[in-house]
C-alpha positions in Angstrom: 0.1 0.0 0.1 1.0 3.4 -0.7 2.7 4.7 2.3 1.9 8.6 2.4 -1.8 7.3 1.8 -1.0 4.6 5.3 0.3 7.5 6.9 -2.7 9.8 6.3 -4.8 7.1 7.3 -3.0 6.7 10.2 -2.9 10.3 11.3 -4.8 10.6 14.5 -4.3 7.2 15.9 -1.0 7.7 17.9 -3.6 9.7 20.5 -4.1 5.3 21.3 -1.4 5.5 23.4 -4.0 7.2 26.1 -5.1 3.9 25.9 -2.3 2.2 28.1 -3.0 4.6 31.0 -6.5 4.8 30.8 -8.1 1.3 31.1 -6.5 -0.2 34.1 -7.8 -0.3 37.8 -3.6 -0.3 38.6 -1.9 1.6 35.9 1.8 -0.2 37.2 0.6 -3.7 35.9 -2.1 -3.2 33.1 -1.0 -4.0 30.8 0.7 -7.6 31.5 -0.6 -9.5 28.3 -1.3 -9.6 25.0 -4.8 -8.1 24.4 -7.2 -8.9 21.6 -8.8 -6.3 19.1 -12.4 -8.3 17.8 -13.1 -7.2 13.9 -16.8 -7.0 12.9 -15.5 -7.5 9.3 -13.2 -10.6 7.2 -9.9 -10.3 6.1 -8.6 -8.3 3.2 -11.2 -5.2 3.3 -10.8 -1.6 3.9 -11.4 -2.3 8.4 -9.5 -5.3 8.3 -6.5 -3.2 7.4 -7.7 -0.3 9.4 -7.9 -2.5 12.7 -4.8 -4.6 12.2 -2.8 -0.9 11.5 -4.4 0.2 14.7 -3.2 -2.9 16.4 0.3 -2.4 15.1 0.0 1.5 16.3 -1.4 0.1 19.8 1.3 -2.7 20.7 3.8 -0.7 20.1 2.6 2.0 22.6 1.9 -0.5 25.0 5.2 -3.1 24.4 2.3 -5.6 24.2 0.9 -8.0 21.4 -2.5 -6.9 20.3 -4.0 -9.8 18.6 -6.6 -9.4 15.7 -9.5 -11.7 15.9 -11.6 -11.6 12.5 -15.3 -12.5 13.4 -17.6 -11.5 10.6 -21.1 -11.9 10.2 -24.9 -11.6 11.3 -24.0 -7.7 11.0 -21.4 -7.8 13.4 -23.5 -9.6 15.7 -20.8 -12.5 16.1 -18.5 -9.9 17.3 -20.3 -8.1 19.4 -21.1 -11.3 21.2 -17.5 -12.4 21.2 -16.8 -9.1 23.4 -19.8 -9.5 25.6 -18.7 -12.8 26.3 -15.2 -11.9 27.1 -14.1 -10.7 31.3 -14.6 -6.8 31.2 -11.3 -6.4 31.8 -9.7 -4.2 29.5 -8.1 -7.2 27.5 -11.2 -7.6 25.0 -11.9 -4.3 22.6 -13.8 -4.0 19.3 -13.5 -2.1 16.4 -17.1 -0.6 15.9 -18.9 1.9 13.6 -22.4 3.0 13.1 -23.6 -0.5 12.0 -23.8 -1.9 16.1 -24.5 1.7 17.6 -27.0 3.0 15.4 -28.4 0.8 12.4 -28.8 -2.7 14.4 -31.0 -0.6 17.2 -33.0 1.1 14.8 -33.6 -1.5 12.1 -33.0 -5.3 14.2 -35.9 -6.8 16.3 -34.9 -8.5 19.9 -31.5 -7.2 19.7 -29.5 -9.1 22.0 -27.2 -6.1 23.4 -27.7 -2.5 24.1 -25.4 0.2 23.1 -24.7 0.9 26.8 -23.2 -2.3 26.9 -20.4 -0.9 25.0 -17.7 2.0 26.1 -16.5 3.9 23.4 -13.0 5.0 24.0 -12.0 6.9 20.7 -12.4 7.7 17.4 -10.1 6.6 15.2 -11.6 6.9 11.7 -13.9 8.3 8.8 -13.5 6.5 6.0 -15.3 7.9 2.5 -17.1 4.7 0.3 -16.7 4.6 -3.5 -18.9 2.8 -6.2 -16.9 0.0 -8.1 -17.3 -2.1 -10.9 -15.0 -4.9 -12.7 -12.8 -4.7 -15.3 -14.9 -5.6 -18.0 -18.1 -4.1 -16.6 -20.5 -2.3 -19.1 -20.7 0.5 -16.8 -17.9 3.0 -16.9 -19.9 6.1 -15.4 -22.0 7.0 -12.8 -24.5 8.5 -15.5 -24.4 4.7 -17.0 -25.3 3.2 -14.0 -28.3 5.7 -13.1 -29.7 5.4 -16.7 -29.6 1.7 -16.1 -31.3 1.5 -12.5 -33.9 4.0 -13.7 -34.8 1.6 -16.9 -35.1 -1.4 -14.9 -35.4 -1.2 -11.3 -33.5 -4.5 -9.3 -32.0 -5.5 -12.4 -28.6 -4.0 -11.4 -27.0 -6.0 -8.5 -25.1 -4.3 -5.8 -22.6 -5.9 -3.7 -22.4 -4.5 0.1 -20.8 -6.6 3.5 -22.6 -5.2 6.5 -26.0 -3.4 7.4 -24.2 -0.2 7.0 -23.2 -0.3 3.5 -26.6 -1.6 2.6 -28.3 1.5 4.0 -25.9 3.4 2.0 -26.6 1.6 -1.0 -30.5 1.8 -0.5 -29.6 5.8 -0.3 -27.7 5.9 -3.3 -30.8 3.8 -5.0 -33.7 6.5 -4.1 -31.3 9.0 -5.0 -30.4 7.8 -8.5 -34.2 7.0 -9.2 -34.1 3.3 -9.0 -34.1 0.2 -7.1 -30.7 -1.9 -6.8 -30.8 -5.4 -6.0 -28.9 -6.1 -3.4 -26.5 -9.0 -2.2 -24.9 -9.1 0.7 -21.2 -10.6 1.4 -19.1 -11.2 4.7 -15.7 -9.8 3.2 -14.5 -7.5 0.3 -12.1 -10.3 -1.0 -15.6 -12.3 -2.0 -17.0 -8.9 -3.4 -13.9 -8.6 -5.3 -14.2 -12.2 -6.8 -17.6 -11.5 -7.9 -16.8 -7.9 -9.2 -14.0 -9.4 -11.7 -16.0 -12.6 -12.4 -18.9 -10.7 -13.9 -21.4 -12.4 -11.3 -21.6 -8.5 -9.7 -22.2 -5.7 -11.6 -21.0 -2.9 -8.7 -20.2 -2.9 -5.1 -20.5 -0.2 -2.6 -17.3 -0.4 0.1 -14.9 2.0 1.5 -11.6 3.7 -0.2 -8.8 1.5 1.5 -8.7 -1.5 -0.4 -9.5 0.2 -3.7 -7.0 2.3 -4.6 -4.3 -0.2 -5.5 -6.5 -1.9 -7.3 -7.7 1.0 -9.4 -3.8 1.8 -10.0 -3.6 -1.8 -11.1 -6.5 -1.3 -13.1 -8.1 -4.3 -11.8 -11.5 -2.9 -11.0 -13.2 0.7 -12.6 -13.9 3.4 -10.1 -17.0 4.8 -11.0 -17.1 7.4 -8.4 -16.7 8.5 -4.8 -19.3 9.2 -2.7 -17.5 12.1 -0.9 -18.2 15.8 -1.5 -14.5 16.5 -2.7 -12.1 14.0 -4.7 -10.3 11.4 -3.1 -6.4 12.9 -3.6 -5.3 9.0 -4.4 -8.1 8.3 -6.6 -8.1 12.2 -8.0 -9.1 11.2 -11.8 -12.2 9.9 -10.1 -15.5 12.3 -9.8 -17.4 12.5 -7.1 -21.4 11.8 -7.1 -22.3 15.3 -6.4 -20.1 16.4 -9.5 -22.2 13.8 -11.7 -25.7 15.7 -10.7 -26.6 13.4 -7.5 -26.6 15.0 -3.7 -25.2 11.8 -1.9 -22.4 11.4 0.0 -21.6 8.5 2.5 -18.9 8.0 4.9 -18.7 5.5 8.1 -16.8 6.1 11.2 -14.9 3.7 13.5 -13.9 3.6 17.2 -12.5 1.0 19.6 -14.7 0.2 22.3 -14.8 -2.3 25.5 -17.6 -3.8 27.4 -19.4 -1.6 30.4 -17.8 -2.5 33.4 -14.4 -2.6 32.5 -12.7 -1.0 35.6 -11.0 2.4 35.6 -12.4 4.3 32.2 -11.3 8.0 32.2 -12.6 9.3 29.2 -9.6 11.4 29.0 -8.5 10.8 25.4 -8.3 14.3 24.0 -11.2 14.6 21.5 -11.8 11.6 19.1 -9.1 11.9 16.2 -10.8 11.1 13.1 -8.1 10.0 10.3 -10.0 10.0 6.9 -8.6 6.7 5.1 
């Protein structure tokens, strides 16, 4: 991955050093062993890349290993259960976003947890999303896509990984004047395989894994869902430039179980690093 891109994405994450003195009841003994960071996504995608970068930074700060544990599926419920079944001792953390804290409580019935079961520690990133297609796709521009979804609603398949992206894709379809046929995936590599294979028409994903693929011409990037062009995809227009009022970004943060001792909230302000 491009070093400047990685550096920009990690800008602000050094604030995680505060974690070393904010979680434990006894700062002289914590952490005395490795920490586990649960990720609600599969390997290979933007969330996985971000989580592993955070783990590396945090490990360097606290001088203990930070083990990444991927728990994708069920709209984040598997990852949530993994956190809530662990002791509330500060040794297990969860990478969270809008899905467990906003969309699941609003859209799911009989949710087996409450947002209050978590204590957010620090905001670590804000990621814009992009619309991508396979290298041989019939879609080359957002205008092509707009015409297709208006002409034949639900004929165009759109892949997402997680409820948050599906909400964004549904909103985008409405903004374009049509509807997509949603296809849910557990991870970005699955989406990529179906795009390249021509099984899937388009996908809404975050920017992180897209840049090197676009540079290598392995995918087409139709538009970025941001108000300004992504510097690493400078030739790609925004959805706004194509005449549609739509932007969609997802934040991420670190959280622990409620009841974890000695949580001080003295992290300074959340540091959102665009990536």
